[in-house]
N, C-alpha and C positions, 0 to 999 in steps of 0.2 A: 397455789396460783392450781386453774386448771392450763390444759397446755395451749389453748384458746381463749382469744379474750378481742370483745368489741373493744374497739377506741374511737371514738366523735367527742367532739365539745358539743353538737347538737344532738341529745340522744334518742328526741323526738326523730327527727333524722333516718332515726336507725331504727323506732320501730315503724316508720311507716314506708322503708327498703325491701328488708327482714320479712314477712311473711311468717309467720306464726308455726306454717310448714317448712320454712329451711331451716328455723329456728332448730327447729328442736328435732329437723335430720342434722345441722351443725352441734348439735347438745350430747347427742346420739354416739354420731360416727368423727367428731371432732373436742372431743373433749370439750367443750365452747361454758368457759362460764359468760349465762347472757345475760350478767349486767354489764354495762357500757360505764367506761373508764373516761375520764377527760384528764385532758395534758396536766391538771394542776395534781389532779389524781395521783398519776401516774409522777410526777417529779420529787410528791409527798410523800410518797412512796413506793423509791423503785426498788424495796428490796422483795417487792410484789411478784415484780413481772422476771426477775432473773429466770426463772423455767418453762415460761416461755414462748408455746416455739413457732405459734404462727395468728397473727392476729389480721377479723374482719369488718370491714369500715364501708365511711362512701362521705355524700357530701359533709364536709363536717372534724374529714380526717385533720390531730391537728400536725401542726410541723415543731420533727427534731432534729436537734443538730447533728454530723456524726459523732460527735462524743459522747451525749448523750445518748448515743442507739446504743451507740459499742457496750456503754457501762450500765442504763438499763437493761438492753435487753440482749447481753450474750449471748442466748440459745435459737436467740429468733431464726427463723431459716426463710420467711417468707409472709406479705401482705395482702390480704384479697378485696380491691376497688372493687364494691359494689356502684359503680358512678366514672366521670367519662375520663376528662384529661387527671393526670396526673403531676403536673410537672411545679405544684406548690410543694409538694412535701419527697418525691420518691427521689433524688438526688444522694443526699446523706444516707437514704436505708442500699438502694443500690451499692452504693459507695464503701457499703462496710459489708457488701457478700451477699446482702438480703433479696431477696426476690420479689417481683414485682407482678402483680397482673390486675388487670384490668377489663372492668365491664366496658370499653368506647363502642365497643363493635354493637350491645346492645341499645346502648340508646344511642346509638348510629341511628341503627332503626326508626325511632321517630322521629328525628333531625332530620333525616330523607324525609321519611312520611310530608312533614310541614314540607318544608321549599320544595319538591315534587308540586304539592298544593296551591302556592307562591306560584311558579314560574308557569300556570298552566291558570292561570286566574289573571294574572300578570298580562300576559301576551290575548285574552280578552276583555283587557280595557277596566276594568272590575275596581279598579283605586278609582281610578280618574273618573268611571262613570257614579258610580254610586256618589263620591264629592258633590259632582253637576247634579246630578237626579237631587241629592239633598239643598241644595240652593236654586236649580234652576229650570227649566222646563222637559217635558218625555224627551221634545224635540229635540234640544242640545248633545241631553244626555245620548242619543242612539246616531247623532252627528261623532261624536266623539269616539263611540264604540267602529264605528267604519271607519276612525283615523288605521285601525288596530291591523296586524299582519291576525291575527287567530294563531294559533301554535301549529299547523301544516305549514311544514317546509321553516319554520322562522327559528335562528341563529338563538343560542343560550351559550350565552360563560362563565365557566365552574371554572374558580380560581382555589387550587389544593385538590390534587387528586387521594384523596388518603382515604382513611377506610367510610368518612361517611360520600366523600366524594366522589367513590369510587361506586357504592350504595345508590345516591339518585343519577347517575347516567346508566345506573341500568335498568329503574324505576321509571325514565324516559321516555326506555328505547320506542312501547309501543306509539309514540306520539308524532315518529317523524319530521322530529326535531333534526335541525343541526346543533350538534356539540364541540363549542372551539375548551378548548382548558388552560391552560397555565400552570401547569410543575415541574422545573426540572430535574426533582428528581423520580420525572414515571418513565422507566424506560420508552424510548418505541415501540418494542416489542407489544405493551402490553397496554399501550395508546391503538397502536391496530385492533390490541383485541378485543378491548374497550366498543370500539369503531370510532374513535375521537381523534378529533387534527391537532398538535399541541402546534401554541403560537403564543408571543408576545402578549402585555397587560395592554399593549398600545392598539393590538389589533383586536382585542378581546371586548373593553371598553369602546371601541371604533365603530365596532361591525355589531355587536349585539346587540338584543333584543331588550334582556333579562340576563344580568348579569347576578349570580349567588359568590358569595364569598366561603370558604373552608383553607381559609392559609391556616398553620401550622402559626401555635401562639412562643412568639421569644422572639428576643432583641432587636432580630433583622427581619421581622415581619413588622415591626411597630411602626406607625407611618407612612406602612408601603401605599396606603390605595391614594390620591392626594388630588388636590386640582384640576390637574394638565391629565387627571385622569377621567375624573366623573366630569370635563368639560368637552372631553369628546364622544361622548354615548348621542345615539343617534336618535333621532325625534320619541319622543312616545316613549321612551327604555325605563325599564325599574333596577333598582338596584337591591339587594338581597341583602342583610347579612344577619348571619345564625351563629360567623364563626368569634370574634371580638372584637369588638367595640376599638381597640388601641390599635391594632389595623388600621385604624380610616382616621384623619385628619380635619378630624369632624367640623374647625371653622367653613375648611374649603368646601365638605360636603350643604352646607348649611347658606354658601355662595355662590354655591349654581342651583340649589334646587329653589334660591329665591329668585336668580335671573334666571331660568327655566323650568318656568311651572308644566310642563310639557312632562318632566322628568315623574317618577318620582323615588320614594324610596323608604325601603321598608326593612324597619330596621327590630331586628330582636333581641342585638344586644350593645350597647354605647359604651361609651371610654367618659367620664363617668356612669358606673349602671346601679341607678338609675339616672339620667341627664340632669348639670346643674336645674336649680329653680329659674327661671327666668330665660331658659334655653328659650330658642327658635325652634327647636325639636319637637314641643309641644304646642305648636300656635299654625306649624307648617301646611296649608293644608296637604301636601304633595309628599306631607312625611308621614311614613302609620308607625308608630311606634309599638310591638306589643312587648310585656313585663316577662322575657327568659323566657318562653312556654315552645319553644322545639324540640326540648330537650325531651329526659321522661315524665309522667307525670299519670296523677289518679295507680291506677293500676298494675298501670306500664313499668313503670318502679319496679316493679316485682319479676321483670325480667332479668332486670342486674344483677338479685340477690342471688339467681337461679342459673346467671351465665358463673359467677363465681364458687357457688358451692360446686360445679361440676371441674372447675377447674381448680379447684382443690380435692375433689375426688381424686385424679388424674394426676394429680401431682405426687398425688401419697402413695399411688397406686404402683406409677413407675410409668407413669401412661403418656404420649407424645402429648404437652398443650397447647392450646388454641394463643391468648389473650398475653402471654408476658409482654410483659416493658421493657427494656435492655436500655441504657444510658446513649447510646447509636441514636433508637428510635427515637427518643425527647430529642434530639437537633430537632427533627424535620413532623415532629405530633402537634396537636392541638392543644 
């Protein structure tokens, strides 16, 4: 076998994410076998991967146990994952001493762009006025619009100041918004550098015109966003979720949206995803569902493969890398 391989249970994703140019470069510089190998093939043919040193993948990366990693990939040095979160597969590799590199920073760019766009639209009454205009008069739409503060001086709450949260904060700076942040892991000096105020979840939901979720996805954050918080939202406020659906107590959100038609939820993620058949999320007028589109799409995905090619070159040349993921980082990463 070649020194480097593609591992993925969805080969079409590899073809979509890794441009021909990147594949050709990897074949030349990383001795990459351009075939895509599934978990089933690997388990059935473990002897073929005894000399594999580098794995390249993206969405669809197979999950292996520690024992499988040790037995099948004894020579493996690093996994380069051209996508975002590595929570589903990284732990066994890291525990076996295999380095993990992720293109989370590349995937953060379109998520941040999407979120900033939604924040600006929400503060302009885009969602509620669109619904009203489809059902009623132009003048009622205008009256609704006039109830909103607009963006100048509006309060925005960012829940989670990781890579995506920080990028959103930077992108919002030209709009003269007041940004509140909930993130216990954000140092005070970094908050000051970003120009934001750290505060509690209760205060964010009580004061902010838009609240945007970017919490890390782990057991501690599941169900953290509940009815007690949603009921605090000011009149005409908007809740955005591009993080993970499991962090929201869905029935609580449905109950509040039902009783508070002035509040809007824009949900790019749900739990489960998509929502179960018959969920009120499909029919509530003040709920906007998008099918997990915030992340990289179209040719944006090529950015992630290019990031991983760059990390491979730095790693093998002994240069400092930027996007290595450690076990400690997984405690707070999405």
